[in-house]
C-alpha positions in Angstrom: -63.0 1.1 -11.5 -63.0 4.8 -10.7 -64.8 5.8 -13.9 -64.9 9.6 -14.1 -62.4 10.2 -11.3 -60.3 12.4 -13.6 -63.3 14.5 -14.6 -63.7 15.7 -11.1 -62.2 19.1 -10.5 -60.2 18.0 -7.4 -57.8 21.0 -7.6 -60.7 23.4 -7.0 -61.4 21.7 -3.6 -59.5 21.6 -0.4 -59.0 19.3 2.5 -57.4 19.8 5.9 -53.9 20.4 4.4 -54.6 22.4 1.3 -55.6 21.6 -2.3 -57.3 18.2 -2.8 -55.6 17.4 -6.1 -53.9 14.4 -4.3 -57.2 12.7 -3.5 -57.3 10.6 -6.7 -53.9 9.2 -5.8 -55.2 8.3 -2.3 -58.3 6.6 -3.7 -56.2 4.5 -6.1 -53.9 3.7 -3.2 -56.8 2.1 -1.4 -57.1 -0.3 -4.3 -53.3 -1.1 -4.5 -52.0 -4.6 -4.3 -49.2 -3.3 -2.0 -50.4 -3.5 1.7 -48.1 -0.6 2.7 -49.6 1.6 0.0 -53.1 0.7 1.0 -52.4 1.6 4.6 -50.7 4.9 3.7 -53.7 5.8 1.5 -56.2 5.0 4.4 -54.0 7.1 6.7 -54.2 10.0 4.2 -57.9 9.7 3.9 -58.4 10.0 7.7 -55.6 12.6 8.1 -56.6 15.0 5.3 -59.9 14.1 3.5 -61.8 13.2 6.7 -59.6 15.0 9.2 -60.8 14.6 12.7 -64.3 13.7 11.4 -64.6 16.8 9.2 -66.4 16.6 5.8 -65.2 18.8 3.0 -66.4 19.1 -0.6 -63.7 16.6 -1.6 -64.9 14.2 1.0 -68.3 14.3 -0.6 -66.8 13.7 -4.0 -65.0 10.6 -2.7 -68.1 8.8 -1.6 -69.1 7.1 -5.0 -65.5 5.9 -5.5 -65.4 4.5 -1.9 -68.5 2.5 -2.7 -66.9 1.2 -5.8 -64.0 -0.1 -3.7 -66.1 -1.9 -1.1 -68.1 -3.9 -3.6 -65.1 -5.0 -5.6 -64.0 -8.4 -4.2 -60.6 -7.9 -5.8 -59.8 -5.1 -3.4 -58.1 -6.1 -0.2 -58.6 -4.5 3.2 -62.1 -3.3 2.2 -63.2 -3.5 5.8 -61.2 -0.3 6.5 -63.0 1.4 3.6 -66.4 0.3 5.0 -65.4 1.9 8.4 -64.3 5.1 6.6 -67.7 5.3 4.8 -69.5 4.7 8.1 -67.5 7.5 9.7 -68.2 9.9 6.8 -71.9 9.2 6.7 -72.6 8.5 10.4 -73.1 12.1 11.5 -76.5 12.8 13.1 -77.7 16.4 13.0 -80.9 16.6 15.1 -83.1 19.7 15.6 -81.3 20.7 18.8 -77.9 20.6 17.0 -79.3 22.8 14.2 -80.4 25.4 16.7 -76.9 25.7 18.0 -75.1 26.2 14.7 -73.8 29.7 14.0 -73.4 31.2 10.6 -69.8 30.2 10.2 -70.7 26.6 10.7 -73.6 26.4 8.2 -71.5 25.3 5.3 -69.8 22.6 7.4 -73.2 21.4 8.7 -74.5 21.2 5.2 -71.6 19.0 4.2 -72.3 16.6 7.1 -75.9 16.4 6.0 -75.0 15.8 2.4 -72.5 13.1 3.4 -75.1 11.4 5.6 -77.6 11.5 2.8 -75.2 10.2 0.2 -73.8 7.3 2.2 -77.2 6.4 3.5 -78.6 6.3 -0.1 -76.0 3.6 -0.9 -76.2 1.7 2.4 -78.0 -1.2 0.7 -74.7 -2.6 -0.4 -73.8 -3.4 3.2 -76.6 -6.1 3.2 -74.5 -8.1 0.7 -71.2 -7.4 2.5 -72.5 -8.9 5.7 -71.8 -12.4 4.1 -68.6 -11.3 2.2 -65.8 -13.8 2.0 -63.5 -11.3 3.7 -63.9 -11.5 7.5 -62.6 -7.9 7.7 -65.5 -6.7 5.6 -68.0 -8.8 7.6 -66.6 -7.3 10.7 -67.3 -3.7 9.5 -70.6 -4.2 7.7 -72.9 -4.8 10.7 -72.1 -1.4 12.3 -72.3 0.3 8.9 -75.9 -1.1 8.5 -76.9 -0.2 12.0 -75.6 3.3 11.6 -76.6 4.2 8.1 -79.5 2.1 6.8 -82.9 3.8 6.9 -84.9 0.6 7.7 -83.8 -0.6 11.1 -86.3 -3.4 11.4 -84.8 -5.0 8.2 -81.3 -4.5 9.5 -82.2 -6.1 12.9 -83.7 -9.1 11.2 -80.6 -9.6 9.0 -78.3 -9.3 12.0 -80.3 -12.1 13.8 -80.4 -14.2 10.6 -76.6 -13.9 10.1 -75.5 -14.7 13.7 -76.1 -18.5 13.7 -74.2 -19.0 10.5 -71.2 -16.6 11.1 -68.1 -18.7 11.9 -65.8 -15.8 13.2 -66.3 -15.0 16.8 -65.2 -11.4 16.5 -67.7 -10.8 13.6 -70.5 -12.4 15.7 -69.7 -9.9 18.4 -70.0 -7.1 15.9 -73.4 -8.4 14.9 -74.5 -8.1 18.5 -73.0 -4.7 18.9 -74.8 -3.6 15.8 -78.1 -4.7 17.2 -77.4 -2.6 20.3 -76.7 0.4 18.0 -80.0 -0.1 16.3 -81.8 -0.1 19.6 -80.0 3.1 20.7 -80.7 4.9 17.4 -84.3 3.7 17.2 -85.7 3.6 20.7 -89.1 2.0 19.7 -87.1 -1.1 18.9 -85.3 -1.2 22.2 -87.7 -3.6 23.9 -87.5 -6.0 20.9 -83.7 -5.9 20.8 -83.5 -6.3 24.6 -85.6 -9.4 24.4 -83.3 -11.0 21.9 -80.2 -9.9 23.7 -81.6 -11.4 26.9 -82.0 -14.7 25.2 -78.4 -14.6 23.9 -77.1 -13.6 27.3 -78.7 -16.6 28.9 -78.5 -19.3 26.2 -75.6 -18.7 23.9 -72.9 -21.4 24.1 -70.0 -19.0 23.7 -69.1 -17.0 26.8 -67.8 -14.2 24.6 -71.2 -13.9 22.9 -73.0 -14.0 26.2 -70.8 -11.2 27.5 -71.4 -9.2 24.3 -75.1 -9.6 24.8 -74.9 -8.4 28.4 -72.8 -5.4 27.4 -75.3 -4.3 24.7 -78.2 -5.0 27.1 -76.7 -2.7 29.6 -76.5 0.0 26.9 -79.9 -0.2 25.4 -82.2 -2.0 27.9 -80.5 -2.0 31.3 -83.7 -3.1 33.0 -83.3 -6.4 31.3 -80.0 -7.2 33.0 -80.0 -10.1 35.4 -80.1 -9.2 39.1 -76.9 -11.1 39.6 -75.0 -9.5 36.7 -71.7 -9.3 38.6 -71.4 -13.0 39.3 -72.7 -13.9 35.9 -70.0 -11.7 34.2 -67.3 -13.0 36.5 -68.3 -16.5 35.6 -68.1 -15.8 31.9 -64.6 -14.3 32.3 -63.5 -17.4 34.1 -64.8 -19.5 31.3 -63.0 -17.4 28.8 -59.7 -17.8 30.8 -60.0 -21.5 31.2 -60.9 -22.4 27.6 -59.9 -19.5 25.3 -59.8 -21.7 22.2 -63.5 -22.3 22.7 -64.4 -18.6 22.9 -63.7 -17.9 19.3 -59.9 -17.9 19.0 -60.3 -20.4 16.1 -62.4 -20.1 13.0 -61.1 -23.0 11.0 -64.2 -25.2 11.3 -62.2 -27.9 13.0 -62.6 -29.6 16.4 -62.9 -26.3 18.3 -65.0 -24.4 15.7 -67.0 -21.7 17.5 -70.6 -22.3 18.5 -73.3 -20.8 16.3 -75.1 -18.6 18.7 -78.9 -18.6 18.9 -81.1 -18.6 15.8 -84.0 -16.3 15.5 -87.1 -18.2 16.7 -90.6 -17.8 15.6 -91.8 -16.7 19.1 -89.2 -13.9 19.4 -89.0 -12.7 15.8 -89.5 -9.1 15.0 -93.0 -8.2 14.4 -93.9 -6.6 11.0 -94.2 -2.9 11.3 -94.3 0.2 9.1 -90.6 0.0 8.6 -90.7 -3.6 7.3 -90.7 -4.3 3.6 -94.2 -5.5 2.3 -93.0 -8.9 1.4 -90.7 -9.5 4.4 -91.3 -12.6 6.5 -91.6 -12.3 10.3 -88.3 -14.2 10.7 -86.3 -11.6 8.7 -86.4 -10.0 5.3 -84.2 -10.9 2.4 -81.0 -8.9 1.8 -81.3 -6.0 -0.7 -79.2 -5.9 -3.9 -76.2 -3.5 -4.1 -78.0 -1.1 -6.4 -81.2 -0.7 -4.3 -82.0 2.7 -3.0 -82.3 2.7 0.7 -85.5 4.8 0.7 -87.4 2.7 -1.8 -90.6 1.1 -0.7 -90.4 -2.1 -2.7 -87.7 -4.7 -2.0 -86.6 -7.0 -4.7 -86.2 -10.5 -3.2 -82.9 -12.3 -3.5 -81.5 -15.5 -2.2 -80.9 -15.7 1.5 -77.4 -15.7 3.0 -75.5 -18.8 2.1 -73.7 -20.1 5.2 -71.3 -22.3 3.3 -68.8 -20.3 1.2 -67.3 -18.3 4.1 -63.6 -17.9 4.6 -61.8 -18.9 7.8 -61.5 -16.2 10.4 -58.1 -14.9 9.5 -58.3 -15.3 5.7 -58.8 -12.3 3.6 -58.0 -9.7 6.2 -55.1 -8.5 4.2 -51.4 -8.6 4.9 -50.6 -6.2 7.7 -47.2 -4.7 7.5 -45.4 -2.2 9.7 -45.6 1.3 8.3 -44.8 4.7 9.6 -48.4 5.9 9.2 -50.8 6.8 12.0 -52.9 3.8 11.1 -49.9 1.6 11.2 -48.7 2.9 14.5 -52.2 2.4 16.0 -52.3 -1.1 14.6 -48.8 -1.9 16.0 -49.8 -0.6 19.4 -53.0 -2.7 19.4 -51.0 -5.8 18.3 -48.6 -5.2 21.2 -51.4 -4.7 23.7 -53.2 -7.8 22.5 -50.3 -10.1 22.0 -51.0 -13.5 23.6 -54.6 -12.6 24.5 -57.0 -15.5 24.1 -59.9 -13.0 23.5 -58.5 -9.5 22.8 -62.0 -8.1 22.4 -63.0 -9.0 25.9 -61.7 -5.6 27.3 -63.8 -3.7 24.8 -66.9 -5.7 25.8 -66.2 -5.0 29.5 -65.8 -1.3 28.8 -69.1 -1.3 26.9 -70.7 -3.1 29.9 -69.4 -0.5 32.3 -70.7 2.3 30.1 -74.1 0.7 30.1 -74.1 0.1 33.9 -73.6 3.9 34.2 -74.3 5.0 37.7 -74.5 1.5 39.2 -71.3 2.2 41.0 -71.7 -0.8 43.4 -72.0 -3.3 40.6 -69.2 -1.8 38.6 -66.9 -1.7 41.7 -67.7 -5.3 42.5 -67.0 -6.4 38.9 -63.7 -4.5 38.8 -62.7 -6.0 42.2 -63.2 -9.4 40.8 -61.2 -8.6 37.6 -58.4 -7.2 39.8 -58.2 -10.6 41.5 -57.9 -12.4 38.2 -54.8 -14.6 37.6 -54.8 -13.1 34.1 -52.4 -10.1 34.1 -53.9 -8.6 31.0 -57.3 -8.7 32.5 -55.9 -6.9 35.6 -54.4 -4.2 33.4 -57.7 -3.6 31.8 -59.4 -3.5 35.2 -56.8 -1.0 36.6 -57.5 1.3 33.7 -61.3 0.9 34.0 -61.0 1.5 37.7 -59.4 4.9 37.0 -62.2 5.7 34.6 -64.9 4.8 37.1 -63.4 6.7 40.0 -62.8 9.7 37.7 -66.5 10.0 36.7 -68.4 8.7 39.7 -68.4 9.2 43.5 -68.5 6.2 45.7 -66.8 4.1 48.4 -63.6 2.9 46.7 -61.4 1.7 49.6 -61.4 -2.0 48.5 -60.9 -1.1 44.8 -58.0 1.3 45.6 -56.3 -1.4 47.8 -56.6 -3.9 44.9 -55.1 -1.4 42.5 -52.3 -0.8 44.9 -51.6 -4.5 45.1 -50.7 -4.4 41.4 -47.7 -2.2 42.2 -45.7 -5.2 43.2 -46.4 -7.3 40.1 -43.3 -8.0 38.0 -45.2 -7.1 34.8 -44.1 -3.5 34.2 -47.2 -2.5 32.3 -49.4 -3.5 35.1 -47.4 -1.7 37.8 -47.2 1.4 35.6 -50.9 1.4 34.9 -51.6 1.2 38.7 -49.2 4.0 39.4 -50.8 6.3 37.0 -54.3 5.6 38.4 -53.2 6.2 42.0 -51.4 9.4 41.0 -54.8 10.9 40.0 -56.6 9.9 43.2 -54.9 12.2 45.7 -56.5 11.6 49.1 -58.5 8.6 47.8 -55.2 6.7 47.3 -54.8 6.4 51.1 -55.6 2.6 51.1 -52.6 2.1 48.8 -50.2 4.3 50.7 -48.1 1.4 52.0 -48.0 -0.2 48.6 -46.8 3.1 47.1 -44.1 3.4 49.8 -42.9 -0.1 49.2 -42.7 0.5 45.5 -40.5 3.6 46.1 -38.3 1.7 48.5 -37.9 -1.2 46.1 -36.7 1.0 43.2 -35.0 4.3 44.3 -33.5 4.6 40.8 -36.9 5.3 39.3 -37.9 8.2 41.5 -37.2 10.7 38.7 -38.0 10.1 35.1 -35.9 11.7 32.3 -37.0 12.3 28.8 -35.4 12.8 25.4 -36.6 16.4 25.5 -38.0 18.6 28.2 -37.2 18.6 31.9 -37.2 15.5 34.1 -40.3 14.7 36.2 -41.2 12.8 39.3 -42.4 9.2 38.8 -46.1 8.5 39.5 -45.6 6.7 42.8 -43.7 9.7 44.2 -46.4 12.1 43.1 -49.1 9.8 44.4 -47.5 9.5 47.8 -46.7 13.2 48.0 -50.4 14.1 47.1 -51.3 12.0 50.1 -49.1 14.2 52.3 -47.1 11.1 53.2 -43.6 11.9 54.6 -42.2 8.8 52.9 -42.1 10.8 49.7 -39.7 13.3 51.2 -36.5 11.3 50.5 -37.4 11.0 46.8 -37.9 14.8 46.6 -34.6 15.4 48.4 -32.9 13.2 45.8 -34.7 15.0 43.0 -33.3 18.3 44.3 -29.8 17.1 44.1 -29.9 16.2 40.4 -28.3 18.6 37.8 -31.7 19.6 36.5 -34.5 19.8 39.1 -37.7 17.9 38.2 -40.3 20.3 36.9 -43.0 19.1 39.4 -41.0 19.1 42.6 -42.7 22.3 43.8 -46.2 21.0 43.3 -45.3 17.8 45.3 -43.9 20.0 48.1 -47.2 21.9 48.1 -49.2 18.8 48.9 -46.8 17.7 51.6 -46.9 21.0 53.5 -45.1 21.2 56.7 -43.9 17.5 56.3 -41.6 18.8 53.6 -40.1 21.5 55.7 -36.6 19.8 55.8 -36.4 20.5 52.0 -36.5 24.3 52.4 -32.7 24.5 52.6 -32.1 22.6 49.4 -34.8 24.6 47.6 -33.2 27.9 48.8 -29.7 26.7 47.8 -30.8 25.6 44.3 -32.6 28.8 43.7 -29.5 30.8 44.5 -27.7 28.8 41.8 -30.2 29.6 39.1 -28.6 31.6 36.3 -31.0 34.5 35.3 -30.8 33.9 31.6 -33.5 32.9 29.1 -34.0 29.5 30.8 -34.4 31.0 34.3 -38.2 30.5 34.5 -38.0 26.8 33.8 -35.3 26.3 36.3 -36.6 28.6 39.0 -40.4 28.1 38.9 -40.5 24.6 40.6 -38.2 26.0 43.4 -40.3 29.1 43.9 -43.4 26.9 44.1 -41.9 24.8 46.8 -40.7 27.7 48.8 -44.2 29.3 48.5 -45.8 26.2 49.8 -43.5 26.1 52.8 -43.8 29.8 53.5 -40.0 29.7 53.8 -39.4 33.4 54.7 -35.7 32.8 55.2 -35.4 32.5 51.4 -36.5 36.1 50.8 -33.0 37.2 49.7 -32.8 34.5 47.1 -36.4 35.3 45.9 -35.6 39.0 45.7 -32.5 38.3 43.5 -34.8 36.5 41.1 -37.4 39.3 41.2 -34.8 42.0 40.5 -32.9 40.1 37.8 -35.8 38.4 35.8 -34.8 38.3 32.2 -37.0 39.6 29.4 -37.9 36.1 28.1 -40.7 34.9 30.3 -39.7 37.6 32.8 -43.3 38.4 33.7 -44.1 34.8 34.6 -41.0 34.6 36.7 -41.8 37.9 38.6 -45.3 36.6 39.2 -43.9 33.4 40.8 -41.4 35.5 42.9 -44.1 37.9 44.1 -46.4 35.0 45.1 -43.5 33.5 47.1 -42.8 36.8 48.9 -46.5 37.2 49.7 -46.6 33.7 51.2 -43.7 34.7 53.5 -45.7 37.5 55.0 -43.8 39.8 57.5 -40.8 37.5 57.3 -40.1 39.1 53.9 -40.1 42.7 55.2 -36.7 43.3 53.5 -38.7 43.2 50.2 -40.9 46.1 51.1 -38.9 48.8 49.3 -38.9 46.7 46.1 -42.6 46.1 46.4 -43.4 49.7 46.9 -41.4 50.6 43.8 -43.4 48.0 41.8 -46.8 49.3 42.9 -46.0 52.8 41.6 -46.8 51.4 38.2 -50.5 51.0 38.6 -52.8 49.6 35.9 -50.6 46.6 35.2 -50.8 43.0 36.3 -47.5 43.2 38.0 -48.6 46.2 40.0 -51.7 44.2 41.2 -49.5 41.3 42.1 -47.0 43.5 43.9 -49.8 45.2 45.8 -51.1 41.9 47.0 -47.6 40.9 48.1 -47.1 44.2 49.8 -50.3 43.9 51.8 -49.3 40.4 52.9 -45.8 41.5 54.0 -46.5 45.0 55.4 -50.3 45.3 56.0 -50.2 48.8 54.5 -53.7 49.1 53.1 -53.2 52.8 52.2 -50.4 51.9 49.9 -52.1 49.1 48.0 -55.8 50.2 47.9 -55.4 52.8 45.1 -53.4 50.3 43.0 -56.1 47.7 43.3 -58.9 50.1 42.6 -57.2 51.1 39.4 -56.7 47.4 38.5 -60.4 46.9 39.0 -61.0 49.2 36.1 -58.6 47.5 33.7 -59.7 46.7 30.1 -58.5 43.1 30.6 -60.9 40.7 32.4 -58.0 38.8 33.9 -56.5 41.9 35.5 -59.9 42.9 36.9 -60.3 39.4 38.4 -56.9 39.6 40.0 -57.7 43.0 41.5 -61.0 41.8 42.9 -59.4 38.8 44.5 -56.7 41.0 46.0 -59.2 43.5 47.3 -61.0 40.6 49.1 -57.9 39.9 51.1 -58.0 43.4 52.5 -61.4 42.7 54.1 -63.3 45.6 55.7 -60.3 47.9 55.0 -61.4 47.9 51.4 -65.1 48.6 52.1 -64.9 51.7 50.0 -64.9 49.6 46.8 -68.1 47.8 47.6 -70.2 49.8 45.1 -67.7 49.1 42.4 -67.7 45.4 43.2 -71.5 45.4 43.3 -71.6 46.9 39.8 -69.6 43.9 38.5 -72.2 41.4 39.6 -74.0 42.1 36.3 -70.8 41.7 34.1 -71.0 39.4 31.2 -68.0 37.4 32.2 -69.1 34.7 34.7 -65.8 34.2 36.5 -65.4 38.0 37.1 -69.0 38.0 38.6 -68.0 35.2 40.9 -64.7 36.9 42.0 -66.5 40.2 42.5 -69.3 38.6 44.6 -66.8 36.9 46.9 -64.8 40.1 47.3 -68.0 42.0 48.0 -68.8 39.7 50.9 -65.2 39.9 52.2 -65.1 43.7 52.2 -68.8 44.3 53.3 -69.9 41.2 55.2 -73.2 41.4 53.3 -74.4 37.9 52.3 -77.8 38.3 50.7 -76.8 39.8 47.3 -73.5 37.8 47.3 -75.1 34.4 47.8 -77.7 35.1 45.1 -75.0 35.9 42.6 -72.9 32.9 43.6 -75.8 30.4 43.4 -76.7 31.7 39.9 -73.1 31.1 38.8 -73.2 27.6 40.4 -76.1 26.6 38.1 -74.6 28.3 35.0 -71.1 26.7 35.1 -70.2 23.7 37.1 -66.5 24.6 37.1 -67.1 27.5 39.4 -68.5 25.3 42.1 -65.3 24.8 44.1 -64.7 28.6 44.2 -68.3 29.2 45.3 -68.3 26.5 47.9 -65.1 27.9 49.4 -66.9 31.2 50.0 -70.0 29.5 51.4 -67.8 27.5 53.8 -66.2 30.7 55.1 -69.7 32.2 55.5 -71.2 29.1 57.2 -73.2 27.7 58.7 -75.6 27.9 55.7 -79.1 28.4 57.1 -81.3 25.3 57.0 -84.0 25.4 54.4 -82.2 28.2 52.4 -81.5 28.0 48.7 -77.8 27.6 49.4 -78.5 24.6 51.7 -80.6 23.0 49.0 -77.9 23.4 46.4 -75.2 22.0 48.7 -77.3 19.0 49.7 -78.2 18.3 46.1 -74.5 18.3 45.3 -73.7 15.9 48.1 -76.3 13.3 47.0 -75.3 13.4 43.3 -73.4 10.3 42.3 -71.8 11.9 39.2 -68.7 14.0 39.8 -69.4 17.6 39.1 -66.6 18.0 36.6 -66.9 14.6 34.8 -66.7 14.9 31.0 -67.4 12.5 28.2 -64.3 12.0 26.1 -61.8 13.9 28.3 -60.6 14.6 31.8 -58.1 16.6 33.8 -55.4 15.2 36.0 -56.9 17.0 39.1 -60.5 16.3 38.4 -60.9 13.8 41.2 -59.1 16.0 43.7 -61.2 19.0 42.7 -64.5 17.1 43.1 -63.5 15.6 46.4 -62.5 19.1 47.6 -66.0 20.3 46.5 -67.7 17.6 48.6 -65.6 18.6 51.6 -66.4 22.2 51.3 -70.1 21.5 50.9 -70.1 19.6 54.2 -68.1 22.4 55.9 -70.6 25.0 54.7 -73.5 23.0 56.0 -71.8 22.3 59.4 -70.5 25.8 59.7 -66.9 24.9 60.4 -65.7 28.0 58.7 -62.5 26.4 57.5 -62.8 27.8 54.0 -60.4 26.7 51.3 -58.8 23.3 51.4 -55.6 22.3 49.7 
């Protein structure tokens, strides 16, 4: 094994963490008899050689040796190596991607393309591995074939041929998933795959297999889903709960051996096509030999898959040991999560189904509501998490779903209650149906109101934040308790901001704690949550304490601390008039961010436009875009008193920085009252960047009512009828995404009605 490995000049190559001279050791580690060494080697491959999916020269050099590993039956844990090869070679670079690559990325793109070509060229070996004795290999091989092989018709035929003879339920699910992947990658085959998946969904004896077929059908051929998909899926979940041993828990061939699925029948077999080997039978071609080139036109016939010599489901997967590697930690977390589950893969199938159902919010909500009523706590945990994902990405009526999530707060299973708390925390106003459940949770466990960590400041627990974000007064006692702790929770101020006047009784404690803050290097961390709370309450009586912080801000993070203090003074308005001399002194240093912030505060406190206008005009000419934006926003607050700057603001409407264009357009309307050129610039920005939409809608709401039939009215109505949240992202999200999107919807309605309310909290 590894012939020629020492002839490769590994030291001349690099991976994510430097010279690649350690790669031979990693490759040999993958073949080790020691399970801990194998796992550490796999972790090293993902962590350095294939770091975050990157492909380096050393990654390319590894490919032949990785293929040697996967075809050697003496190597254990080969399934992980198959997955690694699939990841290395599975990158798709289409024409659109190529057009977006800049010069600095050309070399990386070339590596991806070479990796895809190299792994694809050897992908014929996966035909043999689909019947390997090691269930872990059989589990990884179907997706490798679907992702990498150049002849999808042959792959699809083999997947269908293998399904009836595969004894391991989890592997059978992988076969079905691979068929879905084939359909997604090769759309002309979608109808053919959909027909087969429809048969599986209706005829397979295993409820898990039927659920897998429905999940893939939703992904690749959603029109083929049954009209009653929700009751069908709910029924399958009940079957899996009532008889888990029959849904594939066992693979021992005994009394409860899993059913064999549905064999490919003559009337639904793939039709021969240009992608089919010349001698392939309609029912499915023969597997190719390991040495066959994937692009060859002639396929050498070999014996069909032998269904007999297959190991039991758990045999050959390798001994899993606890190791400090990332792979080991992920495996341990997965084992903890799935401990005691009759069908640990069911959650993944349901997630796949939800992804496939996409914008069918009603069906997805009904399905999750049924899951949340399940007697199976683990199924409810999955449903809570998926509910959060649904609400985060899609708009809809969620009252029933939120109520059911709130019901989980009283469950004695801590993971279930914790998951529900985290979901409700992100919902802000949408969490209203669960308000009583949140309050009951707080009352039942006052000791959990504040969470402490090994490092970093303490923070409020999720139920406190969720209730505060609802503006519910029942969160106030928890915040009062948090203000009495030796170290104040870092998010107290934000919670107060959402409670508004309801939290007014906390002003005294906030003021007292701010007076106690030592103005040393840790001052910002200790003072900023208190300043945020006082700002939200507009507690002008705290001006002396805020002035002390402003005057004594230390060098370390002093600029941040002064910014927070100036915002507080500005929020106090005329009640902070004792700060005027200090603010006038600060504005005498124009051209700095602090001067702009001081000018904004001085205007709010004194209303002296003559004193602040020169400072803001100079800020508008700063070399820093951030400073120019701050000056534009501040000028807008002066309204017509800053009309002299209208030409300067108008000139910024063509600036290359989109956010500056938006701020300048809004300020231009505020100082001049002219809507035509302002609205045009705002609507252009709306289409260019979805993240500016809340800011734009705030301005349109203040301008309202938007004329019927106008371009602005069309844009706002289009937003209101969209089911997808404007800020929904694939693969990531922000904690305030739902709140921001709901605020956008509210502002769109206000702009159309002409309520003129403007910004919402």
